[in-house]
C-alpha positions as CSV (number, residue, x, y, z in Angstrom):
1,M,89.2,60.1,-139.5
2,N,88.8,56.7,-140.3
3,G,84.7,56.0,-141.0
4,W,84.4,59.8,-141.8
5,M,85.2,61.3,-145.1
6,G,85.6,65.1,-143.3
7,S,83.6,66.5,-145.5
8,I,80.3,68.4,-146.3
9,L,78.8,69.7,-148.9
10,R,76.5,72.8,-148.7
11,V,74.4,73.8,-151.6
12,N,72.5,76.9,-151.9
13,L,69.9,76.7,-154.5
14,S,68.9,80.4,-154.4
15,N,72.4,81.5,-155.7
16,G,73.6,78.2,-157.2
17,K,76.9,78.1,-155.2
18,T,78.2,75.1,-153.8
19,V,80.9,74.7,-151.0
20,K,83.1,72.0,-149.5
21,E,83.4,72.3,-145.8
22,P,85.0,70.4,-143.0
23,L,83.3,67.9,-141.1
24,E,84.2,69.2,-137.1
25,E,85.6,66.2,-135.6
26,N,84.0,66.7,-132.1
27,I,80.3,66.8,-134.2
28,A,81.2,63.3,-135.7
29,H,82.4,62.1,-132.1
30,H,79.2,63.5,-130.2
31,Y,76.5,62.8,-133.0
32,V,78.0,60.2,-135.0
33,G,76.4,60.8,-138.5
34,G,73.2,60.7,-140.5
35,R,70.3,60.8,-138.0
36,G,72.6,62.6,-135.1
37,I,74.7,65.0,-137.1
38,N,71.5,66.0,-139.6
39,T,69.5,67.0,-136.2
40,K,72.8,69.1,-134.8
41,I,72.7,70.8,-138.2
42,L,69.0,71.4,-138.4
43,Y,69.0,72.7,-134.6
44,D,71.9,74.8,-135.1
45,E,70.9,76.6,-138.8
46,T,67.3,77.0,-138.7
47,K,64.9,79.1,-136.6
48,P,61.7,78.1,-135.0
49,G,58.7,79.1,-136.8
50,I,60.1,78.9,-140.3
51,D,58.0,77.6,-143.1
52,P,58.8,74.0,-144.1
53,L,58.0,74.7,-147.6
54,G,59.9,78.1,-147.9
55,P,63.5,78.9,-148.7
56,D,64.6,79.0,-145.0
57,N,63.9,75.4,-144.4
58,K,67.4,73.3,-144.9
59,M,67.4,69.7,-146.3
60,I,70.1,67.5,-145.0
61,L,71.1,64.4,-146.4
62,G,73.5,62.2,-143.8
63,A,75.6,59.2,-144.1
64,G,77.3,57.4,-141.4
65,P,80.8,56.0,-140.3
66,C,79.8,52.7,-141.4
67,N,78.3,53.5,-145.2
68,G,80.6,52.0,-147.8
69,T,82.5,49.7,-145.4
70,L,82.3,45.9,-144.8
71,V,79.7,46.3,-141.8
72,P,76.9,44.4,-143.2
73,A,73.5,46.4,-144.1
74,N,75.4,49.4,-144.1
75,S,73.2,51.4,-146.7
76,R,71.0,53.7,-145.0
77,L,70.8,57.4,-145.8
78,T,68.9,59.8,-143.4
79,I,67.1,63.0,-144.9
80,S,66.3,65.7,-142.5
81,A,64.4,68.9,-142.8
82,K,61.5,70.7,-140.8
83,S,58.5,68.6,-141.4
84,P,55.6,70.1,-143.5
85,V,53.2,67.2,-142.5
86,T,54.1,67.8,-138.6
87,G,55.7,71.2,-138.2
88,F,58.0,69.0,-136.2
89,L,61.4,67.1,-137.1
90,G,61.3,65.6,-140.2
91,C,63.6,62.7,-140.7
92,S,63.5,59.7,-143.0
93,S,65.7,56.8,-143.5
94,S,66.0,54.3,-146.4
95,G,68.3,51.8,-148.0
96,G,69.7,51.6,-151.7
97,V,73.0,52.9,-153.1
98,F,72.7,56.7,-152.4
99,G,74.6,56.8,-149.1
100,V,77.2,54.7,-150.1
101,E,77.8,56.5,-153.3
102,M,77.6,59.8,-151.5
103,K,80.4,58.7,-148.8
104,Y,82.8,57.2,-151.9
105,A,82.1,60.7,-153.5
106,G,83.9,62.1,-150.3
107,Y,81.1,63.5,-148.1
108,D,79.5,62.8,-144.8
109,A,76.5,65.0,-145.5
110,I,75.0,67.1,-148.0
111,I,73.4,70.5,-147.0
112,I,70.5,71.6,-149.4
113,E,69.2,75.3,-148.8
114,G,67.5,78.0,-150.6
115,Q,65.1,77.9,-153.5
116,S,65.7,77.7,-157.0
117,E,63.6,79.7,-159.6
118,K,63.6,77.1,-162.1
119,P,63.4,73.0,-161.5
120,V,67.2,71.5,-161.3
121,Y,69.0,68.4,-160.5
122,L,72.3,68.1,-158.7
123,W,75.1,66.1,-160.2
124,I,77.9,65.2,-157.7
125,D,80.8,63.4,-159.4
126,N,83.7,62.9,-156.6
127,D,84.8,66.5,-156.3
128,H,82.8,67.6,-159.4
129,V,79.5,69.3,-158.4
130,E,76.8,71.1,-160.7
131,L,73.5,72.0,-160.8
132,R,71.7,71.3,-164.2
133,D,68.6,72.3,-165.8
134,A,65.6,69.9,-164.8
135,S,62.9,71.4,-166.7
136,A,62.6,68.3,-169.0
137,L,62.1,66.0,-166.0
138,W,59.5,68.4,-164.4
139,G,56.4,66.2,-164.6
140,K,58.2,62.8,-164.9
141,T,57.7,59.9,-162.5
142,T,60.3,59.0,-160.2
143,F,61.1,56.0,-162.6
144,E,61.3,58.2,-165.7
145,G,63.4,61.0,-164.1
146,R,65.8,58.2,-162.9
147,K,66.5,56.7,-166.3
148,I,66.7,59.8,-168.3
149,I,69.5,61.3,-165.7
150,Q,71.7,58.3,-165.7
151,R,71.5,58.5,-169.7
152,E,72.4,62.0,-169.4
153,V,75.2,61.8,-167.1
154,G,76.3,58.2,-169.0
155,H,76.5,56.2,-166.1
156,P,74.0,53.4,-165.2
157,D,75.3,52.5,-161.6
158,I,74.7,55.7,-159.8
159,G,72.8,56.6,-156.5
160,V,69.8,58.8,-157.5
161,L,67.0,60.4,-155.1
162,G,64.1,61.6,-157.0
163,I,60.7,62.9,-156.5
164,G,57.8,62.5,-158.5
165,P,54.5,64.4,-159.6
166,A,53.5,64.3,-155.8
167,G,56.6,66.2,-154.8
168,E,56.7,68.7,-157.6
169,N,52.9,69.4,-156.5
170,M,53.9,69.9,-152.5
171,V,52.0,67.2,-151.6
172,R,52.6,67.5,-147.8
173,F,53.8,63.7,-147.4
174,A,55.5,63.6,-150.8
175,S,58.4,60.8,-150.4
176,V,62.1,61.1,-152.2
177,T,62.2,57.7,-154.0
178,S,65.9,56.0,-154.0
179,D,66.7,53.2,-156.6
180,W,63.7,51.6,-157.8
181,G,61.0,52.1,-155.2
182,R,63.0,52.7,-151.8
183,S,61.3,55.7,-150.5
184,H,62.3,58.3,-147.8
185,G,58.5,58.6,-146.7
186,K,56.2,59.6,-143.8
187,T,57.5,62.8,-143.0
188,G,57.3,64.9,-146.4
189,M,60.4,65.2,-147.5
190,G,59.4,65.0,-151.2
191,A,57.3,68.2,-150.7
192,V,60.5,70.2,-149.2
193,M,62.3,69.1,-152.3
194,G,59.7,70.0,-154.6
195,S,59.3,73.6,-152.6
196,K,63.0,74.0,-153.6
197,K,62.3,73.0,-157.2
198,L,65.2,70.3,-156.9
199,K,63.9,67.5,-158.8
200,A,66.5,65.0,-158.2
201,I,70.2,64.5,-156.6
202,A,72.5,62.4,-158.7
203,V,75.9,60.9,-157.4
204,R,78.8,58.9,-158.2
205,G,82.2,58.3,-156.0
206,T,85.1,56.2,-156.6
207,Q,87.4,57.2,-153.5
208,G,86.3,54.4,-151.0
209,V,86.2,54.4,-146.8
210,K,89.3,54.3,-144.6
211,V,88.6,51.9,-141.6
212,A,90.5,51.4,-138.5
213,R,90.3,47.5,-138.4
214,S,88.7,45.6,-141.1
215,D,89.7,42.1,-139.6
216,L,87.5,43.3,-136.4
217,I,84.9,44.0,-138.9
218,E,85.0,40.8,-140.7
219,K,84.9,38.7,-137.6
220,A,82.0,40.9,-136.1
221,S,80.2,40.2,-139.2
222,K,80.6,36.6,-139.2
223,E,78.9,36.7,-135.7
224,L,76.1,38.5,-136.9
225,L,75.6,36.3,-140.1
226,Q,75.7,33.2,-137.7
227,D,73.1,34.4,-135.4
228,W,70.9,35.1,-138.5
229,R,71.4,31.4,-139.5
230,D,71.2,29.7,-136.2
231,N,68.2,31.4,-134.5
232,E,64.4,30.7,-135.0
233,V,61.6,32.8,-134.7
234,I,59.1,31.6,-132.3
235,I,55.9,33.1,-131.7
236,A,55.5,32.6,-128.0
237,Q,51.9,33.1,-127.9
238,S,50.9,30.3,-130.1
239,N,53.8,28.3,-129.7
240,V,54.0,28.4,-133.5
241,T,58.0,27.7,-134.4
242,M,58.8,29.2,-137.9
243,E,61.6,28.1,-140.3
244,K,65.0,30.0,-140.0
245,V,65.2,33.7,-139.9
246,A,66.9,34.2,-143.1
247,K,65.0,31.5,-145.0
248,I,61.8,33.4,-144.2
249,Y,63.1,36.5,-145.6
250,K,64.7,35.1,-148.4
251,E,61.0,33.4,-149.2
252,Y,58.6,36.2,-148.1
253,G,60.2,39.4,-146.7
254,S,58.4,41.0,-144.1
255,T,55.1,40.4,-145.6
256,F,54.9,37.0,-143.5
257,F,54.0,39.4,-140.5
258,F,50.9,40.1,-141.8
259,T,50.1,36.3,-141.3
260,V,50.9,36.7,-137.6
261,E,49.2,39.6,-136.9
262,N,46.0,38.3,-138.3
263,D,46.2,34.6,-137.3
264,V,48.3,34.7,-134.1
265,F,47.5,38.4,-132.2
266,G,44.5,39.4,-133.7
267,S,46.0,43.0,-134.6
268,A,46.0,43.5,-138.1
269,P,44.9,46.9,-139.2
270,I,41.2,46.3,-140.5
271,K,39.2,49.4,-141.9
272,N,41.0,52.3,-140.0
273,Y,41.6,49.7,-137.1
274,Q,37.6,49.2,-136.2
275,E,39.0,45.6,-136.5
276,G,41.9,43.3,-135.6
277,T,41.1,40.2,-137.5
278,W,39.9,39.8,-141.0
279,G,39.7,35.9,-141.1
280,E,39.9,34.1,-144.6
281,K,39.4,37.8,-146.0
282,A,43.1,38.3,-145.5
283,H,44.6,35.3,-147.1
284,P,44.6,36.8,-150.5
285,L,47.1,39.2,-149.3
286,Y,49.2,36.3,-147.6
287,P,52.7,35.8,-148.7
288,D,52.5,32.5,-150.2
289,R,49.6,34.1,-152.5
290,L,52.1,37.1,-153.2
291,K,55.2,35.0,-153.8
292,E,53.5,32.6,-156.2
293,K,51.3,35.4,-158.4
294,Y,54.0,38.6,-158.6
295,Y,57.7,37.9,-156.8
296,L,60.7,38.0,-158.8
297,K,64.0,37.3,-157.4
298,P,64.9,38.4,-153.9
299,R,67.2,40.9,-153.9
300,S,68.9,43.0,-150.8
301,C,70.4,46.2,-150.2
302,F,74.3,47.1,-150.6
303,S,76.3,44.9,-148.2
304,C,73.4,42.9,-146.4
305,Y,73.0,39.3,-146.6
306,V,69.1,39.3,-145.6
307,P,67.3,39.4,-149.0
308,D,63.9,41.1,-147.7
309,D,63.3,42.7,-150.9
310,R,62.1,41.5,-154.3
311,G,61.0,42.8,-157.7
312,Y,57.7,42.2,-158.7
313,V,55.4,42.2,-161.7
314,I,51.9,41.9,-162.5
315,T,51.5,39.4,-165.8
316,E,47.9,39.6,-166.5
317,G,44.7,41.5,-165.9
318,P,43.9,45.1,-166.1
319,F,47.2,45.9,-164.4
320,A,49.2,43.6,-166.7
321,G,53.0,45.3,-167.1
322,T,53.0,46.8,-163.6
323,W,56.4,46.2,-161.9
324,G,58.7,47.5,-159.3
325,T,60.4,46.6,-156.1
326,G,59.3,46.2,-152.4
327,L,56.3,44.4,-151.3
328,Y,56.5,44.8,-147.3
329,N,53.7,44.4,-144.3
330,M,53.4,48.1,-144.6
331,H,51.8,47.6,-148.2
332,Q,49.3,44.9,-146.9
333,Y,48.2,46.9,-144.4
334,S,47.9,50.6,-145.9
335,V,46.2,49.8,-149.1
336,G,45.1,46.2,-148.2
337,S,43.3,45.8,-144.9
338,M,43.1,49.2,-143.8
339,I,40.9,50.3,-146.2
340,G,39.2,46.9,-146.8
341,V,41.0,45.9,-150.1
342,N,41.7,42.1,-150.5
343,D,42.3,42.5,-154.2
344,A,45.9,41.7,-154.3
345,D,46.2,43.1,-158.0
346,A,45.1,46.4,-156.8
347,L,47.5,46.2,-153.9
348,V,50.5,45.9,-156.1
349,R,48.9,48.8,-158.5
350,A,48.5,50.9,-155.8
351,T,52.3,50.2,-154.5
352,A,53.7,51.2,-157.6
353,L,51.9,54.1,-158.3
354,C,52.7,55.4,-154.9
355,D,56.5,54.9,-155.7
356,M,56.3,56.6,-159.1
357,Y,54.0,59.3,-158.2
358,G,56.6,59.7,-154.8
359,M,54.2,59.4,-152.0
360,D,54.2,57.6,-148.8
361,I,52.1,54.6,-148.9
362,S,51.5,54.5,-145.1
363,M,49.9,58.1,-145.2
364,I,47.9,57.3,-148.2
365,G,46.3,54.2,-146.6
366,A,45.5,56.5,-143.5
367,I,44.0,59.4,-145.5
368,I,42.0,56.9,-147.9
369,A,40.7,55.1,-144.9
370,W,39.8,58.0,-142.9
371,T,37.8,59.0,-146.2
372,M,36.1,55.6,-146.3
373,E,35.0,55.9,-142.5
374,C,33.8,59.1,-142.8
375,Y,31.6,58.3,-146.1
376,E,30.3,55.3,-143.9
377,K,29.5,57.6,-141.2
378,G,27.8,60.0,-143.4
379,I,30.3,63.0,-142.9
380,L,31.7,62.9,-146.3
381,T,29.2,61.9,-149.3
382,E,29.8,61.4,-153.1
383,K,29.3,65.4,-153.9
384,D,32.3,65.8,-151.5
385,A,34.2,63.1,-153.0
386,D,33.6,64.4,-157.0
387,G,30.8,61.2,-157.8
388,L,33.0,58.5,-155.6
389,R,31.5,55.8,-153.9
390,L,33.9,55.7,-150.8
391,E,33.0,52.4,-149.7
392,W,35.3,49.8,-148.1
393,G,36.9,47.6,-150.3
394,N,36.5,49.7,-153.6
395,S,39.6,49.2,-155.1
396,E,38.8,51.2,-158.2
397,V,38.2,54.3,-156.1
398,A,41.5,54.0,-154.0
399,L,43.6,53.9,-156.8
400,K,41.6,56.7,-158.2
401,L,42.4,58.7,-155.3
402,I,46.0,58.0,-155.3
403,E,46.2,59.9,-158.8
404,M,44.1,62.8,-157.7
405,I,46.2,63.0,-154.4
406,A,49.4,63.4,-156.5
407,Y,47.8,65.8,-158.7
408,R,46.0,67.7,-156.4
409,K,42.6,67.4,-158.1
410,G,39.3,67.4,-156.9
411,I,39.1,65.8,-153.5
412,G,42.8,65.3,-153.9
413,E,43.4,69.0,-152.7
414,L,42.2,68.3,-149.5
415,L,43.7,65.1,-149.0
416,S,47.1,66.2,-150.2
417,E,47.3,68.3,-146.9
418,G,47.5,65.3,-145.1
419,I,45.3,63.5,-142.4
420,K,45.4,66.0,-139.5
421,K,44.9,69.1,-141.8
422,A,42.2,67.4,-143.9
423,S,40.3,66.4,-140.8
424,E,40.7,69.3,-139.2
425,T,39.4,71.3,-142.2
426,V,36.3,68.7,-142.4
427,G,35.3,68.9,-138.8
428,K,31.9,67.5,-137.9
429,G,33.8,64.7,-135.9
430,S,35.7,63.5,-138.7
431,E,39.0,64.2,-136.5
432,K,38.2,61.1,-134.3
433,F,38.7,58.8,-137.1
434,A,42.1,60.3,-138.1
435,M,44.7,57.8,-137.1
436,H,47.7,59.8,-136.6
437,V,50.2,61.2,-134.2
438,K,51.5,64.5,-134.6
439,G,50.1,64.5,-138.3
440,L,52.0,61.2,-139.2
441,A,49.9,58.3,-139.8
442,I,49.7,55.3,-137.6
443,D,51.1,52.6,-139.6
444,T,51.7,49.6,-137.3
445,P,49.7,46.6,-136.0
446,D,46.9,47.4,-134.0
447,L,48.6,49.0,-130.8
448,R,45.8,47.9,-128.4
449,A,47.4,44.2,-128.6
450,H,51.2,45.8,-128.7
451,K,51.6,48.4,-125.7
452,A,55.2,49.2,-125.9
453,W,54.7,50.0,-129.6
454,A,51.5,52.0,-128.7
455,L,54.0,54.0,-126.4
456,G,56.5,54.1,-129.0
457,C,54.2,55.8,-131.5
458,A,53.0,58.3,-128.7
459,V,56.3,59.7,-127.9
460,A,58.3,59.5,-130.8
461,T,59.8,62.6,-132.1
462,R,58.7,62.5,-135.6
463,G,55.0,61.5,-135.0
464,A,53.9,57.8,-135.3
465,D,56.8,55.9,-136.0
466,H,56.8,51.8,-136.4
467,C,60.9,51.7,-136.2
468,M,61.8,54.1,-133.2
469,G,60.1,52.1,-130.7
470,F,59.2,48.7,-132.3
471,S,59.9,45.9,-129.9
472,Q,59.8,42.6,-131.7
473,A,60.3,41.2,-128.0
474,E,57.1,42.2,-126.8
475,M,55.3,40.0,-129.6
476,G,56.5,37.2,-128.0
477,L,59.6,36.5,-129.8
478,G,61.8,34.3,-127.5
479,G,65.4,32.6,-127.6
480,W,67.4,35.5,-127.1
481,D,70.1,35.8,-123.9
482,P,69.4,39.1,-122.4
483,D,72.5,41.1,-121.7
484,P,73.1,42.8,-118.1
485,M,72.0,46.0,-119.5
486,R,68.6,44.7,-120.8
487,G,67.8,41.8,-118.9
488,E,65.8,43.4,-116.2
489,I,63.5,45.2,-119.1
490,W,63.0,41.7,-121.2
491,D,61.7,39.1,-119.0
492,G,58.4,37.8,-118.4
493,E,54.9,40.1,-117.8
494,K,57.5,43.0,-118.4
495,V,57.7,42.0,-122.2
496,K,54.0,40.9,-122.9
497,G,52.1,43.3,-125.3
498,S,49.2,43.1,-123.4
499,S,50.6,44.6,-120.4
500,E,51.7,48.3,-119.7
501,K,54.3,47.0,-117.5
502,D,57.8,48.5,-117.6
503,K,57.1,49.8,-121.1
504,G,58.5,53.1,-120.5
505,K,61.8,51.7,-119.6
506,M,61.7,49.4,-122.7
507,I,60.9,52.3,-125.0
508,K,63.7,54.4,-123.5
509,W,66.1,51.7,-124.1
510,L,65.1,50.9,-127.8
511,E,64.8,54.8,-128.9
512,D,68.6,55.1,-127.7
513,I,70.1,52.5,-129.5
514,R,67.9,53.1,-132.3
515,A,69.2,56.8,-132.6
516,F,72.7,55.4,-132.5
517,Q,72.3,52.5,-135.2
518,N,70.3,55.6,-137.1
519,S,73.3,57.7,-137.0
520,M,76.2,54.7,-137.7
521,Q,73.5,54.3,-140.9
522,V,72.8,50.4,-140.4
523,C,69.8,49.0,-140.9
524,V,68.1,48.7,-137.7
525,F,65.9,45.3,-138.5
526,V,69.4,43.7,-139.7
527,H,70.9,44.8,-136.4
528,Y,68.1,44.3,-133.7
529,M,66.5,40.9,-133.7
530,P,66.0,39.9,-130.2
531,F,65.8,36.2,-130.5
532,A,69.7,36.5,-131.5
533,P,72.6,36.4,-128.6
534,R,74.3,39.4,-129.8
535,I,72.5,41.3,-132.6
536,G,71.3,44.5,-131.5
537,Q,72.9,44.9,-128.3
538,P,74.9,48.1,-127.3
539,E,78.0,46.2,-127.1
540,M,77.7,44.8,-130.8
541,C,77.0,48.4,-132.2
542,A,80.1,49.5,-129.9
543,K,82.5,46.8,-131.5
544,Y,81.5,47.7,-135.4
545,Y,81.5,51.5,-134.5
546,N,85.3,51.0,-132.9
547,A,86.5,48.6,-135.5
548,V,85.4,51.6,-138.2
549,T,86.8,54.3,-136.4
550,G,89.5,53.0,-134.3
551,L,87.7,54.7,-131.1
552,D,86.7,52.8,-127.9
553,L,83.4,53.2,-127.1
554,T,81.5,50.8,-124.5
555,G,78.2,49.5,-125.0
556,R,77.0,52.5,-122.3
557,D,78.8,54.9,-124.4
558,V,76.4,53.8,-127.4
559,L,73.5,54.7,-125.1
560,H,74.7,57.7,-124.0
561,I,75.1,58.9,-127.5
562,G,71.5,57.8,-128.6
563,E,70.2,59.8,-125.5
564,R,72.2,62.8,-126.5
565,I,70.1,62.5,-130.1
566,V,66.9,62.0,-128.7
567,N,67.1,64.9,-126.5
568,L,68.3,67.0,-129.0
569,E,65.3,65.9,-131.4
570,K,62.9,66.6,-128.3
571,A,64.4,70.2,-127.9
572,Y,64.0,71.0,-131.6
573,N,60.4,70.0,-131.2
574,I,60.0,71.9,-128.1
575,R,61.1,74.9,-130.0
576,E,58.7,74.6,-132.6
577,G,55.8,74.2,-129.7
578,W,55.5,70.7,-128.8
579,T,53.5,70.2,-125.6
580,R,52.7,66.8,-123.6
581,Q,49.4,67.0,-125.4
582,D,51.3,66.0,-128.7
583,D,52.3,62.8,-127.2
584,N,49.1,61.1,-127.6
585,L,47.2,58.5,-129.5
586,P,43.5,58.5,-131.0
587,D,40.8,57.7,-129.2
588,R,40.2,54.7,-130.6
589,F,43.1,52.9,-129.2
590,L,42.6,54.6,-125.7
591,K,38.7,54.0,-125.3
592,E,37.4,51.6,-127.9
593,T,37.9,47.5,-127.2
594,L,39.1,45.7,-129.9
595,P,35.9,43.5,-130.9
596,A,37.0,40.2,-131.5
597,G,40.2,38.0,-131.5
598,P,43.3,37.1,-129.2
599,A,43.3,40.8,-128.2
600,K,39.4,41.0,-127.6
601,G,38.7,44.0,-124.7
602,S,41.9,45.3,-125.2
603,V,42.4,48.9,-125.1
604,V,45.8,51.3,-124.1
605,D,46.4,52.8,-120.7
606,L,48.6,55.2,-122.1
607,E,49.1,58.1,-119.2
608,P,50.9,55.7,-116.8
609,M,53.6,54.3,-119.6
610,I,54.2,57.9,-120.4
611,N,54.7,59.2,-116.8
612,E,57.3,56.1,-116.5
613,Y,59.0,57.1,-120.0
614,Y,59.3,60.6,-118.9
615,S,60.6,59.8,-115.4
616,E,63.0,57.0,-117.3
617,R,63.9,59.9,-119.5
618,G,64.9,62.5,-116.4
619,W,62.1,64.6,-118.2
620,V,59.5,66.7,-115.9
621,K,55.8,65.6,-115.9
622,S,55.3,68.1,-118.8
623,G,57.8,66.2,-120.9
624,L,60.3,69.0,-120.8
625,P,64.1,67.9,-120.2
626,T,65.8,70.0,-117.3
627,R,69.0,71.4,-117.4
628,E,70.8,68.7,-115.0
629,K,69.9,66.0,-117.7
630,L,71.0,67.8,-121.1
631,T,74.1,69.3,-119.2
632,A,74.8,65.9,-118.5
633,L,74.3,65.0,-122.2
634,G,76.7,67.5,-123.6
635,L,73.7,69.8,-124.4
636,E,74.4,72.8,-122.3
637,T,74.0,75.3,-125.0
638,V,70.3,73.4,-125.9
639,A,69.6,74.1,-122.1
640,Y,70.6,77.7,-122.6
641,D,68.3,78.0,-125.4
642,L,65.3,76.4,-123.9
643,E,65.8,78.4,-120.7
644,N,65.4,81.5,-122.9
645,R,62.4,80.6,-124.5
646,G,61.0,79.6,-121.1
647,K,60.7,75.8,-122.2
648,L,63.4,74.5,-119.5
649,G,61.7,71.7,-117.3
650,I,62.2,72.8,-113.8
651,Q,62.0,70.1,-111.0
């Protein structure tokens, strides 16, 4: 098969056996790769109700047909398992080189099952696969572990996925770190690795990937690059025209979005979403300040011409010598404005600590913000927090909490369980200050100003998510030329973030194309920009996919496959006990108005949007898919499974 390597590696940690299995062609064609094939394996091979941190959970690493080819930004890798954070589907995507090396080693997916009795790491060198003792690595940070493994195997240029102390201690939102600071976060994949005593996976490959039409890949790539070069970012609400897209990202990465949210939309997440504008207090965290003080040379992922990443280092002060890679708007939010911290040194230090310990920074920001608001409201006291004064803006306390959570010390034992479980344990009304959906921290700008994003967070299959339903279009980014399939969605009032109109239709479309892109394993940021005529449209996805595989998909086929994947994910969650009540937002967004700024007075009217979204999906009002819908998507066996469980939607 062109694009696919045709093999899956199965590793059983309980008995130490490794088996190379064929990838069935019909599975590849129906689910593409990455997110799609991972979900198919998880649905077929695990039973509902298993312990996410037990031996019956399986962790699947999925590459896609585009990994390792000339398709731009093809370095993504998806890790999937049942999430110890939500109890539902867990999946996480990240860049780096691991997915490419895995393909070059000959594998489309790796299935990790069982549990080891002692710490091990997996070493893959093309067809050579072995489990090695990792006792000497246990307790090391992600950065330290990577260095040791590189020396042991004798190859500096290898792909390494590893966990830090947080994963070893099964902090429920522990992440898996790739390269130097790229993280598979949010859903607790690091905790799953820790439960299996799997410290790391290292891979080296030399085989290459066969494609059908390299000339067509080159042609499409030139079109994509031209769009990046020629189109400008236009913030319609303020009529501010920014510099060329590529230049912005070379200069600042995504950190410029924090400026836009604070100054233009009034939707920066301030003090656990109590406010949407921070005025001049936000300025120390602005991109020009970060660039001047910390940035090193810009860099990009494998086969990508958008350098939105850069190394950073603190050169003076108490944190001098702190270094890492990746400063994004997520960091400005999570360990900055969300907890009232505008000390840039502390923000950079917190970012590095989360990467080294192996913890998701958005979950860290949400749980610390929750503790600070509980302290403010008198629900938590200094006695509850081991003598810590949990005041807004107390960066010293925030940094201490990060360490305590990673090692489950003191109040860190409670917080390591995640924001949903922690708030339910404390009670006393603290639940209403827990900003999450299905247990996953909300990590977006304030949803009251961005209604499509609000709906996307509420209905996303993995819980609150800033990517699956992210619509830059509703931010007022203009200048695109809509194609026939989305022209009726992307116009005038329908696209405004302040309006709930037609957002169900918009999110359905976005989720379907994102599912396909996540399965191709291309970066959804580079391949989705609404201000460029061709980027992110189904036809462009089909063009790349066909050039790689030699198949003949249309844009509508792309959306159909994406819809199949989303419905399979939904079915997985339904088996695990999902109900319509799980597709919801905290009351803060539904009942409390934004107090000031351009979005002053806004709340989210969620129910009508959810009703429209379910209708667009062909689901019943309870959110359950029907037999007719599942059958139309080629999911007949899933329909039969749900029917036997009494969980199939009836019209």
